N, C-alpha and C positions, 0 to 999 in steps of 0.2 A: 504493500500499500504506499502511495506517495504521501509524505508528510506535508503539513501546511507550509513549512519552511521551504521544502523543495518545490512545492507548487508555486510559491511566491517568487522564488528565484527563476523558475521556468517562465512565468508570466513576464518578469522583468526582462529576461533575455529576448522573448518574443517581441516585446515592445521596442527594444533597441533595434532589432532586425527590421521592424516595420519602419522605424525612423530612418534607418540607413537606406531602405528602398525608396522612401519618399524623397530624400535628399538627392539620390541618384537620378530619379525621374525629373526633379526640379532642375538639376544641372543639365540634363539632356535637352529639356525644353529651352533653357536659357541659351545653350550653345546653338540650338536650331534657330531661335529668333535672331541671335547675333549674326549668324551666317546669312539669314535672309536680308537683314538690314545692310550688311556689308556688300551684298551683291546687287543692291538697288541702285542702278545708275541712270534711271529715267524716272520722270514724274509718274508714269503709269505704274512702274514697279513700286515706287514709294506709296502710292495709293493702295496698291495690293497689300503691302506690308501693313498699312494702317488698318485695313479691313481684317486681316489676320489677327492683329493684336486685339482689335475690338471684340472679336469672336472668342478668342482663347485666352486673352490677357488675364481675366479674372481668375481662372483656374491656375494659370502660371504663378500669379502673384500670391495666391493662397498657398501653393506648394512651397514657394520660396520662403514665405513667412513661416510656414510650419517647420521648414528645415532650420531656420534661424532660431525658432522658439523651442526646438526640441534637441537640446544638447545631448550627446551620448559619447561613448568611447570611440566613436568614429566621426571625425570632423568632415567638413566639406571644403578641402583645399581647392583652389582654382589654379591648376598648373598653367603657366604662361608660355610653355614651350622651352623653358630653360633646360639645359642638360644637367644631369646629376653631376655633382663635383667630381673632378678627376681623382682617382684613387691615390692618396698620398700617405696613408697610415701604414704602419708595420703590422701586417696581419697576424704575426706571431706574438705580438705584445698584448699587454693588458693596459687599458686606458681608464682613467678616472674622470668622470664628469662631476664638477663641483658647482653646486647651485647656492649662491648667497641670496637668501630671501629675507623678506621683512619678518618672517616667522621662524627664522633659524636656518642654519646651514644644512645642506643635504649633499652627501657624497654618493655617487653611483658608480660602482665598479662595472666596467664594460669589457666584454670579451670580443676582441677584434677577430679572432679566429672563426668564431661562430656567427658573428654579425658584422662582417667587414663593411658592407655598404651603409649600414645604420651608424656604425661608429665613425666612419669617414665623414658622413653627412653632418653628424653632430659636431665633429671637430671643425669642419669647414665653417659651419654656421656660427659656432661659438667664437671662433677666431675673428669673425666679422662683427661680433657684437649683436648678432641677430636677436638673441633672447633677452638682452639687457633692457630692463624697463618694462618687460611684458608682465602680465598677470596670469596666475592660475585661475582659469575662468569657470571651472566646474568641479563640484564636490557631490559625490553620491553617497548616501548613507543607508540605502535600502536596496536589496537585490544584488547590487555590486557595490564595492567599497573602494573607490578610487578618487584621487585628486588629479585633475587633468590640467596640463600646462603646455606651453610651447606655441601658443597662437598669438601672433603679433596683432591680430584684430581684437582679441579678447572676447570673442563671442562664439568660438567654435567653427568659424568659417575660414580662418586664415592658414596660410602655408608659405613655403619658400619659393613657390613658382615651379617646382619640379616634384616628381615622386621617386620613391626608392622601392626596390623589390622587397618582398617579404623574406624573412630569414628565420632559421632556428625554430620553425613552427612545431617540430616534433619533440622539442626539449622537455615539454611538460607531460609527455606520455600520450597514450591513445585516448581519444574522446570516449566517454561513457555512453550509455543508452540515451541520455538526454542531449548528446551532441556537444558536451562541454568538458573542459579540463579545469583543474584548479590552478589559478595564478596565485601563488602563495604570498602572504603578507611580506612586504619588503621588496617584491619584484617590481621591475619597471618595464613597460612595454610600449610599443608604438600604437597610436590611434590610427584609424584609417577610415575610408569611406564605405567600407563594407564590400568593396571590390578587391580582387587580388592585386598586389603590388601598387597600392594607392597611398602608402604612407608618405607623410610630408615632414612637418616639424613638430606636430603635436604628439605628446606622449602622456602616459598616465602612471601615477605612483600608487601601488596597491598597499593599503594600510591594514587590510584584513583579508584572510583567504577569500578569494572571489572566483566563482565559476563563470567561465565565458567560453565561447567557441574557440578552438585553437587556431585563430586567424589573425592574432595580434602578435607581432614580433616581440618576444621577450629578449631584451638586449642587456639587461643589467640588474643589479641588486643594490638597494640602499644600505648605508651603514646604520648602526644602531641609533646614533644620534638623529640621523635623518628620518628614520622610521618613527621615532618618538615625536619629532616635530610635526610630521604629517598626522599622527594620531591626535595630537592636541588640536590641530586645525579641524579635524573631523569631529572631535568632541563638541566643538562650538556649533557644529551643524551648518546648514546652508541658510541663506537669507530667507526670511519669512517662515522659517521652520519647515520648509519643503524638503523632501528626501533627495532632491536633485536640483542643483542650482549653483549660483555663485557662492563661494564659501563666506560665511558670516565674518570670519576673521580674514580680511582681505590679504591675499598673498602676492606680493610684488617680487618678481625675480629681478634682483638688482644686478647680478653679474653671473655669467656662466663661463666656465673654462673647461676645456678637455685636454688633459695632459697624459703623456705616457707614464705609466707607473714604474 
């Protein structure tokens, strides 16, 4: 018999998957509309686009609004066609990502051998100051237990302009009958759009064992001090007492560095 707790987690996962699907549909519609507008080189074409927008625009706007209002462990980055950073790290080495935040320091040990693309991307972005001054925009306290960071927009829709491939997806074992594996407390993984190889800059810090589909690249582990800091943030809850939203204790990422250990 499925316990009430297992059922609640299953419903939470199903909700996140529906949110991911809605965001992907919204992005496809947005790309389609953009392509139509870009190809409009005559007045007739412009009129045609206007008619299309008037017929379908309300649904598109609703989907986009739903996507923005439904944060999950899978953001909606908008790649701009930029290439993934050239590989410059030592794949045989261990790297440490250090986050200096307004709620305490968090150190994440990264394994370049198992997650070279992820490690290299974080190193490249950190060296450019990409994460400095950003906020951890999402805290969940029911179903899944994560603090999500890495979005320059601060609303779950931002990214670096490129995507990186999924890595290390078998590290947490085989999925159970519920299609999930356990991301243990202290683990750090990439957020994505719900589609393969769609990670950008957003990542989540797991402060309590969390069951999720094995589709989020686990690339590191927090140190004890970092885990304690995230737990304190979680204890304060999300704004408005909601189980999912911006953390009540605002978390500003002041500085991020990635160094070879």
